[in-house]
N, C-alpha and C positions, 0 to 999 in steps of 0.2 A: 596335535600331534606332540607338542612339547610335553605334555603331562606325561602322554605316552612313554616318551623317550626316557624320561627319568625314572617313573615306573619300573620300566624294563630294564635299566642301568641298575636300579636298587635290587631288583630282584636276582638280576645275575651276580652281582657282589654278594648275595646271601647263598645262591647256589654254589657259587665257588666255595665259599668256606664250608657248605654241607659236605661237598665233594673233597675236600679236604681232611675233614674229618673221617670222612670212609676210608678214605685212602689211609689213614694213617692207623686203622684198625685191622688188626692180624686175618680175622674171617668176621665180615660183618653178617649178620643175621640175614638170610635169605628175605624175611619178611620187610625187614628196613631197606635192604637193596630195593624191592620193589617199589617201596616209598619214593627213594630217591631216582628210580626209574622215570616215576611219574612227575617229580619235580622237574626232570630233565625234559619232560614231554611238554610241560606245563611253558616253562623259559624257552622252548624250542617255538612253540605256538605263538607266544607273546611277541618274540623276535619279528617272526612273520607278520603280524600284526601291525608292529611297528614299521618296517618295511612297506607295508599297504600305505599307511598312514602318511608315511613322508614322500611317497611317490608322489612326481611331478603333477600327475593327474590322477589320483584314486579312484580306482574302479569301488562304486559303491556296492556292488554284490559281492566282490572279493573280500571287501573290506568288513562287510556282513558275517562273511563266511570265517573269516579269519578271527574275528570278536567271538563268533559262537565257538570255535573250535579251543579259545584261551577259556570261555566260560566250562566248556566240558572238561578240558584238563586241570581248571581248579576243583571241579567237582570232583574228578575223581581222586585227586591229591586228599580229599577232606573223606572220601569213601575209604581210601586206604588207611587214613591217619585213624579212622574210628576202628577200623578193623585191629591195627597196631595194639590201640588202646585198650581192646577187648583182649586181645592176645596177652597182653602184659597182665592185666587185671586176672587173669586165670594162669599166670604164672610159666607161661608158654614161650615167653620171649628170653631168650638164654643166650 
């Protein structure tokens, strides 16, 4: 649980920096905003996993479900990131 706690804290710090960057942009690209939304989904899933891991009596089924949600959210971030890289390569991100 301690490792999960630290990892979530570290990622929340990065997420806050990402949000600060986006908030400072006059009009962020919609595709990039989609990436930020997926990062937000990941953070929410990680926080739920942490909450369950730190529970007095963690429910193994719920713990596994939240773990799967974190993995799914992470995979979606990677997929959106790859799509952004493709868009950038074709000059479509401006």
